[in-house]
C-alpha positions in Angstrom: 7.1 -13.8 15.3 7.8 -17.7 13.8 7.0 -19.3 11.1 3.9 -22.3 12.0 5.0 -25.9 12.1 2.2 -27.3 10.7 1.2 -26.1 7.4 -1.8 -23.7 6.8 -4.3 -22.9 4.5 -6.4 -20.7 3.9 -10.6 -19.7 1.9 -10.1 -16.2 0.1 -12.3 -14.6 -2.6 -11.4 -13.3 -5.7 -10.7 -9.7 -5.5 -11.9 -8.3 -8.9 -9.7 -7.3 -11.1 -10.1 -3.6 -11.7 -10.6 -2.8 -7.6 -8.1 -4.2 -6.8 -5.9 -2.0 -9.9 -7.9 1.3 -8.2 -6.3 0.0 -4.6 -2.9 -0.3 -5.4 -2.9 2.7 -8.2 -0.2 4.5 -6.3 2.1 1.4 -5.6 2.4 -0.6 -8.2 0.7 -1.3 -11.2 -1.1 -4.5 -11.1 -1.2 -6.3 -14.6 -3.6 -8.8 -16.3 -0.9 -11.3 -15.2 -1.7 -11.2 -11.8 -4.8 -12.3 -9.6 -5.5 -10.6 -6.2 -6.8 -12.7 -3.5 -8.4 -12.0 -0.3 -10.1 -9.7 1.7 -11.5 -8.4 5.4 -8.0 -10.3 7.3 -7.8 -13.1 5.3 -4.7 -13.3 2.6 -0.6 -14.2 2.4 2.1 -13.3 4.9 6.4 -14.0 4.5 7.2 -17.0 3.5 4.0 -17.7 1.3 5.4 -16.9 -2.2 5.5 -19.4 -4.5 2.9 -21.3 -2.5 -0.3 -22.8 -5.1 -3.5 -20.8 -5.3 -6.2 -23.5 -5.8 -9.7 -23.5 -6.5 -12.1 -26.6 -6.6 -13.7 -26.9 -10.5 -16.8 -28.5 -10.7 -17.6 -31.2 -13.1 -21.0 -31.4 -14.6 -22.7 -34.2 -16.5 -24.4 -33.8 -19.6 -27.7 -33.0 -18.0 -25.9 -30.7 -15.7 -25.2 -32.9 -12.8 -22.4 -32.2 -10.5 -20.4 -35.5 -11.4 -17.2 -34.6 -9.2 -14.7 -31.9 -8.2 -11.5 -31.7 -7.9 -8.8 -28.9 -7.1 -6.9 -27.0 -9.5 -4.1 -24.7 -9.9 -4.9 -21.6 -10.7 -1.8 -19.1 -9.9 1.6 -19.1 -7.6 1.6 -16.6 -4.3 3.3 -13.9 -5.1 3.1 -10.8 -2.8 1.3 -8.5 -0.5 1.6 -5.5 1.4 1.9 -6.5 4.6 -0.2 -9.4 6.0 -3.7 -10.0 5.2 -4.3 -6.8 5.0 -7.9 -5.4 4.6 -6.7 -2.4 2.1 -4.9 -4.2 -0.2 -5.5 -7.7 -1.4 -3.0 -10.7 -1.6 -1.7 -10.7 -5.4 -0.9 -14.2 -7.0 0.4 -14.5 -10.7 -2.0 -15.3 -13.0 -1.2 -18.7 -14.3 -4.3 -19.1 -16.7 -2.9 -15.8 -18.0 0.2 -16.9 -18.2 -0.4 -20.9 -19.7 1.0 -20.6 -23.0 4.2 -19.1 -22.4 3.9 -22.3 -20.0 3.3 -24.5 -22.3 6.3 -22.6 -24.6 8.9 -23.1 -21.9 8.0 -26.6 -21.6 8.7 -27.4 -25.0 11.9 -25.9 -25.4 12.9 -27.8 -22.4 16.1 -29.7 -22.9 15.3 -31.2 -20.0 12.2 -32.9 -21.8 14.2 -34.3 -24.1 14.8 -37.9 -24.1 17.8 -39.7 -25.3 17.9 -43.8 -25.6 
C-alpha cells in the first residue's frame, strides 16, 4: 500500500523483556539494548524505522503531587517482523541502555569543538 501523507502515531505498551526474548528466541537474539513494544495489532511497520519511541514522565513535588508531565525519548524504532503482528512485538533501540555510549560519542565529536 501507500505511505500515509499525515504523520501517524500509536500508543503501545512496553512488552516484558524476557517474554519478548522467548517470542524471538528462534529468530534473533533480543539484547538489553532493545525495547519491545506493542501487542495485539498495535506497533510499527515499514517506514517507521528511526522514529521516536517516547514516554510521558510525570514529575512529582516533594509532597508527591503531580506537578507536570513531559515527553522523553526512550527509544528509536528499529525493526519488526511484519507490521504490528500479535506474536512478534516491534523492537526499538533502548536509548537509556546506551546513554553512556551516546554521551561518549557526543563528547568525542569534532562537531562540538568551537573554533574562535
